[in-house]
Backbone as numpy.savetxt, mean C-alpha at the origin, in Angstrom:
# Nx Ny Nz CAx CAy CAz Cx Cy Cz
-9.04 -22.12 25.02 -7.88 -21.53 24.35 -8.35 -20.57 23.25
-7.76 -19.38 23.22 -8.15 -18.38 22.25 -7.72 -18.81 20.86
-8.63 -18.64 19.89 -8.30 -19.03 18.52 -7.30 -18.07 17.91
-6.52 -18.54 16.93 -5.61 -17.63 16.22 -6.40 -16.55 15.47
-5.78 -15.40 15.32 -6.39 -14.35 14.51 -6.08 -14.63 13.05
-7.10 -14.59 12.22 -6.92 -14.78 10.78 -6.44 -13.48 10.16
-5.25 -13.52 9.57 -4.65 -12.32 8.99 -4.27 -12.60 7.54
-4.45 -11.59 6.70 -4.03 -11.70 5.29 -3.16 -10.49 4.96
-1.99 -10.77 4.42 -1.12 -9.71 3.92 -0.39 -10.24 2.69
0.28 -9.33 1.99 0.89 -9.69 0.71 2.20 -10.45 0.92
2.66 -11.15 -0.11 3.97 -11.80 -0.04 5.12 -10.84 -0.33
4.83 -9.56 -0.46 5.86 -8.57 -0.76 6.87 -8.47 0.40
8.12 -8.15 0.09 9.16 -8.14 1.12 8.87 -7.26 2.33
8.22 -6.11 2.11 7.97 -5.26 3.27 7.03 -5.92 4.27
6.00 -6.63 3.77 5.06 -7.29 4.68 5.68 -8.49 5.38
6.41 -9.32 4.64 7.02 -10.48 5.27 8.11 -10.06 6.26
8.83 -8.99 5.96 9.82 -8.43 6.88 9.14 -7.98 8.17
8.06 -7.22 8.04 7.36 -6.67 9.20 6.76 -7.77 10.08
6.15 -8.77 9.45 5.38 -9.76 10.21 6.15 -11.03 10.53
7.41 -11.14 10.12 8.16 -12.37 10.33 8.16 -12.82 11.79
8.59 -11.95 12.69 8.69 -12.34 14.11 7.33 -12.70 14.69
6.32 -11.93 14.34 4.97 -12.17 14.87 4.38 -13.46 14.30
4.54 -13.67 13.01 3.98 -14.86 12.36 4.64 -16.15 12.84
5.88 -16.04 13.31 6.62 -17.23 13.73 6.73 -17.36 15.25
5.88 -16.64 15.96 5.78 -16.84 17.40 6.95 -16.31 18.21
7.71 -15.36 17.67 8.88 -14.86 18.40 8.60 -13.58 19.19
7.37 -13.07 19.10 7.01 -11.88 19.88 6.35 -12.36 21.18
6.95 -12.09 22.33 6.40 -12.58 23.59 4.96 -12.10 23.83
4.13 -13.01 24.32 2.75 -12.69 24.74 1.89 -12.10 23.62
2.26 -12.38 22.38 1.51 -11.82 21.24 0.36 -12.75 20.85
-0.69 -12.21 20.25 -1.76 -13.06 19.72 -1.21 -13.99 18.65
-1.71 -15.22 18.61 -1.30 -16.16 17.56 -1.98 -15.79 16.25
-1.26 -15.95 15.14 -1.79 -15.61 13.83 -1.93 -16.84 12.94
-2.97 -16.85 12.13 -3.11 -17.81 11.03 -3.02 -16.99 9.75
-1.91 -17.14 9.03 -1.56 -16.24 7.92 -2.06 -16.77 6.58
-2.66 -15.88 5.80 -2.98 -16.11 4.40 -2.29 -15.04 3.57
-1.67 -15.46 2.47 -1.02 -14.50 1.58 -1.97 -14.13 0.45
-2.09 -12.83 0.20 -2.93 -12.35 -0.90 -2.46 -10.97 -1.29
-2.44 -10.69 -2.58 -2.08 -9.35 -3.04 -3.13 -8.34 -2.58
-2.71 -7.09 -2.56 -3.53 -6.08 -1.90 -4.86 -5.83 -2.61
-4.93 -6.06 -3.92 -6.23 -5.90 -4.58 -7.23 -6.93 -4.07
-6.73 -8.10 -3.67 -7.60 -9.13 -3.09 -7.94 -8.81 -1.63
-6.96 -8.35 -0.86 -7.25 -8.05 0.54 -8.21 -6.87 0.68
-8.16 -5.93 -0.27 -9.16 -4.85 -0.25 -10.57 -5.41 -0.32
-10.79 -6.37 -1.22 -12.11 -6.99 -1.33 -12.46 -7.80 -0.10
-11.47 -8.47 0.48 -11.70 -9.24 1.71 -12.19 -8.32 2.83
-11.58 -7.13 2.90 -11.99 -6.17 3.93 -13.42 -5.71 3.72
-13.78 -5.43 2.48 -15.14 -4.98 2.20 -16.17 -6.06 2.52
-15.74 -7.33 2.43 -16.65 -8.44 2.77 -16.49 -8.90 4.22
-15.57 -8.29 4.95 -15.39 -8.63 6.35 -14.89 -10.03 6.60
-14.00 -10.51 5.74 -13.65 -11.94 5.76 -12.51 -12.30 6.71
-11.68 -11.36 7.15 -10.54 -11.69 8.00 -10.55 -10.79 9.24
-9.88 -11.28 10.30 -9.76 -10.47 11.52 -8.82 -9.29 11.30
-7.72 -9.54 10.58 -6.68 -8.53 10.39 -6.26 -8.57 8.93
-6.06 -7.39 8.34 -5.73 -7.32 6.91 -4.76 -6.18 6.63
-3.89 -6.41 5.65 -3.11 -5.31 5.05 -3.90 -4.87 3.82
-4.32 -3.61 3.80 -5.13 -3.09 2.71 -4.56 -1.77 2.23
-5.07 -1.30 1.12 -4.74 0.03 0.66 -5.46 1.06 1.52
-4.78 2.17 1.80 -5.46 3.26 2.50 -6.69 3.74 1.75
-6.70 3.56 0.45 -7.82 4.03 -0.36 -9.13 3.33 -0.04
-9.07 2.12 0.53 -10.29 1.37 0.80 -10.88 1.70 2.17
-10.15 2.46 2.99 -10.62 2.73 4.35 -12.02 3.34 4.43
-12.38 4.31 3.57 -13.71 4.89 3.71 -14.85 3.88 3.60
-14.59 2.73 2.99 -15.63 1.72 2.83 -15.66 0.70 3.98
-14.61 0.66 4.81 -14.51 -0.44 5.78 -14.36 0.00 7.23
-14.18 1.29 7.50 -13.86 1.71 8.86 -15.03 1.59 9.84
-16.20 1.30 9.35 -17.30 1.04 10.28 -17.05 -0.26 11.04
-16.45 -1.23 10.36 -16.22 -2.55 10.96 -14.78 -2.80 11.36
-13.84 -2.06 10.79 -12.42 -2.26 11.07 -11.82 -0.99 11.67
-10.82 -1.19 12.53 -10.05 -0.07 13.08 -8.69 -0.02 12.40
-8.21 1.18 12.16 -6.87 1.37 11.60 -5.85 1.23 12.72
-4.92 0.27 12.57 -3.84 0.14 13.55 -2.82 1.25 13.32
-2.22 1.76 14.41 -1.27 2.87 14.27 0.13 2.42 13.89
0.27 1.20 13.40 1.60 0.68 13.06 1.46 -0.46 12.06
2.60 -0.86 11.47 2.63 -2.01 10.59 2.42 -1.72 9.12
1.95 -0.52 8.79 1.62 -0.20 7.41 2.79 0.40 6.65
2.47 0.96 5.50 3.50 1.50 4.61 3.16 2.94 4.22
3.96 3.86 4.72 3.96 5.24 4.25 5.42 5.58 3.99
5.64 6.61 3.22 7.03 6.96 3.02 7.20 8.16 2.11
8.45 8.45 1.84 8.81 9.53 0.94 9.67 8.95 -0.18
9.52 9.49 -1.37 10.31 8.99 -2.49 9.94 7.59 -2.90
8.69 7.17 -2.63 8.30 5.78 -2.93 6.93 5.71 -3.58
6.55 6.76 -4.30 5.21 6.79 -4.87 5.09 6.02 -6.17
3.85 5.80 -6.61 3.61 5.14 -7.89 4.13 5.98 -9.06
4.43 5.31 -10.15 4.93 5.97 -11.35 3.96 5.78 -12.51
3.88 6.79 -13.38 3.18 6.65 -14.65 4.24 6.42 -15.72
4.14 5.27 -16.40 5.12 4.87 -17.40 4.55 4.94 -18.81
5.39 5.32 -19.75 5.01 5.35 -21.16 6.16 4.76 -21.99
5.87 4.51 -23.27 6.93 3.97 -24.14 7.97 5.03 -24.48
7.53 6.26 -24.62 8.44 7.34 -24.98 8.32 8.48 -23.98
9.38 9.24 -23.86 9.34 10.38 -22.96 8.31 11.39 -23.45
7.65 12.05 -22.51 6.65 13.02 -22.90 6.28 13.90 -21.73
5.15 14.60 -21.87 4.66 15.50 -20.84 3.30 15.01 -20.35
2.89 15.50 -19.19 1.61 15.09 -18.63 0.46 15.34 -19.59
0.52 16.47 -20.32 -0.57 16.82 -21.23 -0.77 15.77 -22.32
0.29 14.98 -22.61 0.20 13.95 -23.63 -0.78 12.84 -23.27
-1.14 12.74 -21.98 -2.06 11.68 -21.54 -3.53 12.04 -21.75
-3.80 13.25 -22.17 -5.19 13.66 -22.36 -5.91 12.69 -23.30
-6.99 12.11 -22.81 -7.80 11.19 -23.61 -7.18 9.83 -23.85
-6.04 9.54 -23.25 -5.33 8.29 -23.51 -5.76 7.17 -22.56
-5.49 5.93 -22.97 -5.82 4.75 -22.18 -4.69 4.46 -21.18
-5.07 4.27 -19.92 -4.09 4.05 -18.86 -4.44 2.77 -18.11
-3.46 1.89 -17.97 -3.65 0.66 -17.20 -3.28 0.92 -15.74
-4.12 0.44 -14.83 -3.89 0.60 -13.39 -4.08 -0.75 -12.72
-3.44 -0.98 -11.56 -3.58 -2.27 -10.89 -4.89 -2.44 -10.14
-5.55 -1.33 -9.81 -6.81 -1.38 -9.07 -7.40 0.01 -9.02
-8.72 0.09 -8.96 -9.36 1.39 -8.77 -9.65 1.65 -7.30
-9.38 0.67 -6.46 -9.51 0.85 -5.02 -8.11 0.77 -4.42
-7.26 1.68 -4.84 -5.88 1.68 -4.36 -5.41 3.11 -4.13
-4.47 3.25 -3.21 -3.87 4.56 -2.99 -3.20 5.06 -4.26
-2.55 4.15 -4.98 -1.90 4.54 -6.24 -2.90 5.19 -7.18
-4.08 4.62 -7.27 -5.10 5.15 -8.18 -5.57 6.54 -7.71
-5.78 6.69 -6.40 -6.20 8.00 -5.90 -5.13 9.06 -6.18
-3.86 8.71 -5.92 -2.78 9.66 -6.20 -2.73 10.01 -7.68
-2.94 9.00 -8.53 -2.94 9.23 -9.97 -4.08 10.17 -10.38
-5.28 9.92 -9.86 -6.41 10.76 -10.25 -6.25 12.19 -9.73
-5.69 12.35 -8.54 -5.45 13.70 -8.03 -4.40 14.40 -8.88
-3.36 13.68 -9.28 -2.34 14.25 -10.17 -2.94 14.62 -11.53
-3.72 13.71 -12.10 -4.29 13.95 -13.42 -5.25 15.14 -13.41
-6.01 15.28 -12.33 -6.94 16.40 -12.22 -6.20 17.74 -12.27
-4.96 17.73 -11.75 -4.18 18.97 -11.71 -3.30 19.17 -12.94
-2.88 18.06 -13.57 -1.82 18.16 -14.57 -2.22 17.77 -15.99
-3.34 17.08 -16.18 -3.73 16.60 -17.51 -4.98 17.35 -17.98
-4.81 18.35 -18.84 -5.96 19.13 -19.30 -7.00 18.23 -19.99
-8.23 18.31 -19.55 -9.29 17.50 -20.13 -9.36 16.09 -19.57
-8.35 15.70 -18.80 -8.38 14.40 -18.15 -7.92 13.27 -19.05
-7.62 12.13 -18.43 -7.22 10.95 -19.18 -8.44 10.29 -19.79
-8.17 9.29 -20.64 -9.27 8.58 -21.28 -9.67 7.34 -20.51
-9.71 6.21 -21.20 -10.18 4.97 -20.58 -9.19 4.46 -19.53
-9.73 3.97 -18.42 -8.93 3.31 -17.38 -9.15 1.81 -17.52
-8.05 1.06 -17.64 -8.10 -0.39 -17.78 -7.42 -1.01 -16.55
-8.13 -1.89 -15.85 -7.56 -2.56 -14.69 -6.89 -3.86 -15.15
-5.59 -3.97 -14.86 -4.82 -5.16 -15.21 -4.08 -5.67 -13.98
-3.80 -6.97 -13.90 -2.93 -7.46 -12.84 -1.60 -6.73 -12.89
-1.03 -6.49 -11.73 0.19 -5.69 -11.62 1.27 -6.14 -12.59
1.49 -7.47 -12.68 2.61 -7.98 -13.49 2.37 -7.85 -14.99
1.13 -7.51 -15.40 0.83 -7.38 -16.83 0.95 -5.93 -17.33
1.09 -4.98 -16.41 1.00 -3.57 -16.82 2.20 -3.14 -17.66
3.40 -3.40 -17.22 4.57 -2.96 -17.99 4.65 -3.64 -19.35
4.39 -4.95 -19.45 4.36 -5.55 -20.78 3.29 -4.93 -21.68
2.13 -4.58 -21.10 1.06 -3.99 -21.91 1.47 -2.63 -22.46
2.17 -1.83 -21.65 2.66 -0.54 -22.13 3.72 -0.76 -23.21
4.66 -1.64 -22.94 5.74 -1.94 -23.89 5.19 -2.39 -25.24
4.14 -3.22 -25.21 3.59 -3.81 -26.43 2.54 -2.93 -27.11
2.28 -1.74 -26.56 1.35 -0.81 -27.18 -0.12 -1.15 -26.98
-0.42 -2.03 -26.03 -1.83 -2.38 -25.75 -2.54 -1.26 -25.00
-1.77 -0.48 -24.25 -2.29 0.71 -23.57 -1.27 1.83 -23.79
-1.73 3.07 -23.57 -0.84 4.21 -23.80 0.10 4.47 -22.63
-0.35 4.11 -21.43 0.46 4.37 -20.24 0.05 3.38 -19.16
0.91 3.23 -18.17 0.62 2.33 -17.06 1.00 2.95 -15.74
0.18 2.69 -14.73 0.45 3.12 -13.36 1.04 1.93 -12.62
2.28 2.07 -12.12 2.95 0.94 -11.48 3.37 1.29 -10.06
3.56 0.25 -9.27 3.87 0.40 -7.86 5.02 -0.53 -7.50
5.41 -0.49 -6.23 6.35 -1.43 -5.64 7.67 -1.50 -6.42
8.14 -2.74 -6.64 9.47 -2.93 -7.20 9.59 -2.49 -8.66
8.47 -2.17 -9.31 8.54 -1.66 -10.68 9.35 -0.37 -10.76
9.46 0.34 -9.64 10.31 1.54 -9.61 11.73 1.22 -10.04
12.17 -0.02 -9.75 13.56 -0.38 -9.99 13.74 -1.19 -11.27
12.64 -1.60 -11.90 12.77 -2.54 -13.02 12.16 -2.04 -14.33
11.49 -0.88 -14.33 10.77 -0.48 -15.55 11.69 -0.25 -16.74
12.94 0.14 -16.45 13.87 0.36 -17.57 14.15 -0.94 -18.33
13.99 -2.07 -17.66 14.20 -3.37 -18.32 13.19 -3.61 -19.44
12.08 -2.88 -19.39 11.02 -3.01 -20.41 11.15 -1.91 -21.46
12.20 -1.10 -21.37 12.39 -0.02 -22.33 11.41 1.12 -22.15
10.89 1.31 -20.93 9.87 2.32 -20.68 10.47 3.57 -20.05
9.72 4.66 -20.13 10.11 5.94 -19.54 9.13 6.32 -18.45
9.64 7.03 -17.46 8.78 7.53 -16.38 8.25 8.91 -16.79
6.94 8.97 -17.02 6.31 10.23 -17.38 6.15 11.12 -16.15
5.78 10.53 -15.03 5.57 11.32 -13.81 5.61 10.41 -12.59
6.07 10.98 -11.49 6.13 10.29 -10.21 5.01 10.85 -9.33
4.01 10.00 -9.04 2.86 10.45 -8.26 3.27 10.87 -6.85
4.29 10.21 -6.32 4.76 10.55 -4.99 5.39 11.93 -4.94
6.19 12.25 -5.96 6.80 13.58 -6.02 5.72 14.66 -6.05
4.68 14.42 -6.84 3.60 15.40 -6.93 2.90 15.55 -5.59
2.61 14.43 -4.94 1.94 14.47 -3.64 2.80 15.20 -2.61
4.07 14.85 -2.53 4.94 15.44 -1.53 5.15 16.93 -1.80
5.26 17.30 -3.08 5.46 18.71 -3.43 4.24 19.55 -3.08
3.05 18.99 -3.27 1.83 19.78 -3.05 1.36 19.74 -1.60
1.76 18.73 -0.83 1.26 18.61 0.56 2.36 18.67 1.62
3.59 18.31 1.24 4.65 18.22 2.23 4.54 17.00 3.13
3.61 16.10 2.83 3.34 14.94 3.68 3.89 13.67 3.06
4.12 12.64 3.89 4.51 11.34 3.32 3.38 10.73 2.52
3.71 9.71 1.75 2.74 9.06 0.87 2.10 7.89 1.60
0.78 7.91 1.80 0.13 6.79 2.47 -0.19 5.68 1.48
0.35 4.50 1.71 0.19 3.40 0.76 -0.64 2.25 1.34
-0.06 1.48 2.26 -0.77 0.33 2.79 -1.03 0.44 4.28
-2.21 0.01 4.73 -2.63 0.11 6.12 -2.86 -1.28 6.71
-2.69 -1.39 8.02 -3.09 -2.59 8.75 -4.38 -2.27 9.49
-5.40 -3.08 9.26 -6.69 -2.88 9.91 -7.09 -4.17 10.63
-7.90 -4.02 11.68 -8.37 -5.18 12.45 -9.82 -4.94 12.85
-10.57 -6.00 12.95 -12.00 -5.89 13.25 -12.24 -5.27 14.63
-13.11 -4.30 14.66 -13.46 -3.67 15.92 -14.10 -4.67 16.88
-14.75 -5.69 16.33 -15.44 -6.67 17.17 -14.47 -7.52 17.99
-13.17 -7.46 17.70 -12.19 -8.18 18.51 -12.11 -7.61 19.91
-12.53 -6.38 20.08 -12.50 -5.73 21.39 -11.26 -4.89 21.59
-11.38 -3.89 22.45 -10.30 -2.94 22.63 -9.03 -3.60 23.15
-9.17 -4.54 24.07 -8.00 -5.20 24.64 -7.20 -5.94 23.60
-7.88 -6.72 22.77 -7.19 -7.48 21.72 -6.57 -6.55 20.69
-7.27 -5.48 20.36 -6.73 -4.53 19.39 -5.45 -3.87 19.92
-5.45 -3.51 21.18 -4.24 -2.91 21.76 -3.09 -3.92 21.79
-3.42 -5.16 22.20 -2.38 -6.20 22.24 -1.82 -6.45 20.83
-2.70 -6.46 19.84 -2.27 -6.70 18.47 -1.36 -5.58 17.99
-1.75 -4.34 18.24 -0.93 -3.21 17.81 0.45 -3.26 18.47
0.48 -3.57 19.76 1.77 -3.67 20.46 2.62 -4.79 19.87
1.98 -5.91 19.51 2.72 -7.04 18.94 3.27 -6.71 17.56
2.47 -6.02 16.75 2.94 -5.62 15.41 4.13 -4.68 15.54
4.02 -3.71 16.45 5.14 -2.78 16.64 6.40 -3.53 17.10
6.23 -4.47 18.01 7.38 -5.26 18.47 7.99 -6.06 17.33
7.15 -6.60 16.45 7.62 -7.38 15.31 8.47 -6.51 14.38
8.03 -5.26 14.17 8.80 -4.31 13.36 10.18 -4.06 13.98
10.17 -3.77 15.28 11.43 -3.45 15.96 12.37 -4.66 15.97
11.83 -5.86 16.13 12.66 -7.06 16.10 13.26 -7.28 14.71
12.50 -6.97 13.67 13.02 -7.10 12.30 14.18 -6.15 12.06
14.06 -4.94 12.58 15.17 -3.98 12.45 16.39 -4.42 13.26
16.13 -4.94 14.44 17.25 -5.34 15.31 18.05 -6.51 14.73
17.36 -7.41 14.03 18.03 -8.60 13.48 17.47 -8.89 12.09
17.87 -8.11 11.08 17.33 -8.29 9.72 17.57 -9.69 9.16
18.66 -10.32 9.56 18.97 -11.65 9.02 17.92 -12.68 9.41
17.27 -12.49 10.55 16.29 -13.47 11.02 15.11 -13.58 10.06
14.74 -12.47 9.42 13.58 -12.48 8.52 13.94 -12.88 7.09
15.23 -12.99 6.81 15.68 -13.19 5.43 15.04 -14.41 4.77
15.04 -15.59 5.41 14.43 -16.76 4.74 12.95 -16.55 4.41
12.20 -15.94 5.32 10.77 -15.71 5.11 10.56 -14.73 3.96
11.37 -13.67 3.94 11.25 -12.67 2.88 11.52 -13.29 1.51
12.62 -14.00 1.39 13.01 -14.53 0.08 12.12 -15.69 -0.35
11.60 -16.44 0.61 10.70 -17.55 0.28 9.47 -17.07 -0.47
9.00 -15.87 -0.12 7.75 -15.36 -0.69 7.95 -14.21 -1.67
9.20 -13.93 -2.04 9.49 -12.75 -2.86 9.30 -12.98 -4.36
8.72 -14.13 -4.73 8.36 -14.40 -6.13 9.55 -14.21 -7.07
10.65 -14.86 -6.70 11.87 -14.85 -7.52 12.47 -13.46 -7.69
12.13 -12.58 -6.80 12.70 -11.23 -6.84 14.19 -11.29 -6.50
14.97 -10.49 -7.19 16.38 -10.37 -6.88 16.54 -9.91 -5.42
17.41 -10.55 -4.64 17.56 -10.15 -3.24 17.90 -8.68 -3.05
18.65 -8.09 -3.98 18.98 -6.67 -3.86 17.73 -5.81 -4.04
16.84 -6.23 -4.95 15.58 -5.51 -5.14 14.70 -5.65 -3.90
14.70 -6.85 -3.31 13.94 -7.06 -2.08 14.42 -6.12 -0.98
15.75 -5.96 -0.87 16.30 -5.06 0.14 15.90 -3.60 -0.14
15.92 -3.20 -1.42 15.49 -1.85 -1.77 14.01 -1.65 -1.41
13.23 -2.67 -1.68 11.79 -2.64 -1.40 11.57 -2.41 0.11
12.25 -3.18 0.93 12.12 -3.04 2.38 12.59 -1.66 2.82
13.71 -1.20 2.26 14.24 0.10 2.62 13.28 1.24 2.34
12.51 1.12 1.27 11.56 2.16 0.91 10.31 2.14 1.78
9.78 0.96 2.04 8.44 0.86 2.61 8.38 0.53 4.09
9.51 0.21 4.70 9.53 -0.03 6.15 10.38 1.06 6.78
9.72 1.95 7.52 10.40 3.13 8.05 9.73 3.56 9.35
10.01 4.79 9.79 9.47 5.22 11.09 7.95 5.19 11.13
7.30 5.37 9.98 5.83 5.33 9.97 5.30 3.90 10.15
6.12 2.91 9.84 5.71 1.52 10.06 5.67 1.22 11.55
6.59 1.79 12.31 6.59 1.59 13.75 5.51 2.42 14.43
5.21 3.59 13.90 4.20 4.45 14.51 3.78 5.51 13.48
2.49 5.53 13.15 2.02 6.52 12.18 2.39 7.94 12.58
2.19 8.28 13.84 2.56 9.61 14.31 1.70 10.70 13.68
1.98 11.92 14.06 1.18 13.06 13.62 1.21 13.23 12.10
2.40 13.14 11.50 2.51 13.31 10.05 1.82 12.17 9.30
1.91 10.95 9.84 1.27 9.82 9.20 -0.24 9.96 9.14
-0.83 10.31 10.29 -2.28 10.50 10.31 -2.70 11.68 9.43
-1.89 12.74 9.42 -2.20 13.89 8.57 -2.17 13.49 7.10
-1.23 12.63 6.73 -1.13 12.18 5.35 -2.35 11.36 4.94
-2.78 10.46 5.82 -3.94 9.61 5.52 -5.20 10.45 5.39
-5.42 11.32 6.37 -6.62 12.15 6.31 -6.55 13.10 5.11
-5.37 13.62 4.81 -5.23 14.52 3.68 -5.56 13.84 2.37
-5.05 12.62 2.18 -5.33 11.88 0.95 -6.83 11.62 0.80
-7.43 11.10 1.85 -8.84 10.70 1.74 -9.78 11.90 1.68
-9.40 13.01 2.31 -10.21 14.23 2.21 -10.16 14.79 0.80
-8.96 14.84 0.21 -8.83 15.33 -1.17 -9.56 14.41 -2.15
-9.42 13.10 -1.94 -10.09 12.15 -2.83 -11.61 12.27 -2.72
-12.12 12.50 -1.51 -13.56 12.68 -1.34 -14.04 13.94 -2.05
-13.22 15.00 -2.02 -13.59 16.24 -2.69 -13.68 16.06 -4.20
-12.91 15.09 -4.74 -12.97 14.78 -6.18 -14.03 13.73 -6.50
-14.76 13.28 -5.48 -15.80 12.27 -5.68 -15.27 10.86 -5.88
-14.02 10.62 -5.45 -13.40 9.31 -5.67 -13.71 8.32 -4.55
-13.96 8.83 -3.34 -14.26 7.98 -2.19 -15.35 8.66 -1.37
-16.07 7.90 -0.51 -17.02 8.54 0.41 -16.27 9.39 1.43
-16.91 10.42 1.97 -16.24 11.25 2.98 -16.00 10.47 4.27
-14.92 10.81 4.96 -14.59 10.17 6.24 -15.39 10.80 7.36
-15.80 9.96 8.31 -16.38 10.50 9.54 -15.31 11.17 10.38
-15.73 11.99 11.30 -14.80 12.81 12.10 -13.79 11.95 12.85
-14.24 10.86 13.45 -13.37 10.02 14.28 -13.02 8.70 13.61
-13.18 8.63 12.30 -13.04 7.36 11.59 -11.65 6.76 11.73
-10.62 7.59 11.82 -9.25 7.08 11.88 -8.77 6.83 13.31
-9.61 7.14 14.30 -9.19 6.98 15.68 -9.00 5.52 16.03
-7.92 5.23 16.78 -7.72 3.89 17.31 -8.50 3.81 18.63
-8.48 2.62 19.28 -9.29 2.43 20.48 -8.85 3.37 21.59
């Protein structure tokens, strides 16, 4: 009997929504999964250490792991109008960040790459110290004056006003305005050593799980809310609406262009290693 595939993804609503049918055995003829929940900063490290068969990771980590992992053409998170935000205590301009301390959730994240590309273009002289903090500590740190600004992701788009903070800049708006492409956020990757057949079966199963979630959203509701960390159900719905879209079902031409565009620009700034020619190719 074939062993279950070890998979790690976040407890965020978009991931539990996408994987609900697959994780609970409702996708016919799909590979069995053994699920571990971990935030994306942890799964990025897991990928670099080769610890799981399948992982949800940041697109930013791909240049370090694509020798051993293949990018699945579905299941991930790209979108429009859903980019990271730079928050400050008071309204200001990008130039105000020159030399200032900025808290970020990870330096191996798409959010961080988008931020550094934005700062290179918009902040004369560049920002100052970068401080890595757990995601949930960033907004309180900005509010309390421990850092000058914070880079936030996910549901913070909908809740930052609760901390009395202002949005200095939207990294997604900058990316979309300068490239015309969607924002590449989270990727699904699987070990190449699983073999081409298993990788194809897995991709088909993930795509089916996405389509089943859309067809019957109520079926995934208990799984989503169970792991949503006391998130308001309305915020969970907004989260899913932003991050689960046509690119989740199939990256397509624009999706692949967005991923390659991000990583090529980041490599030109010395933020990531350059991608090989066929690095993003599926089996």
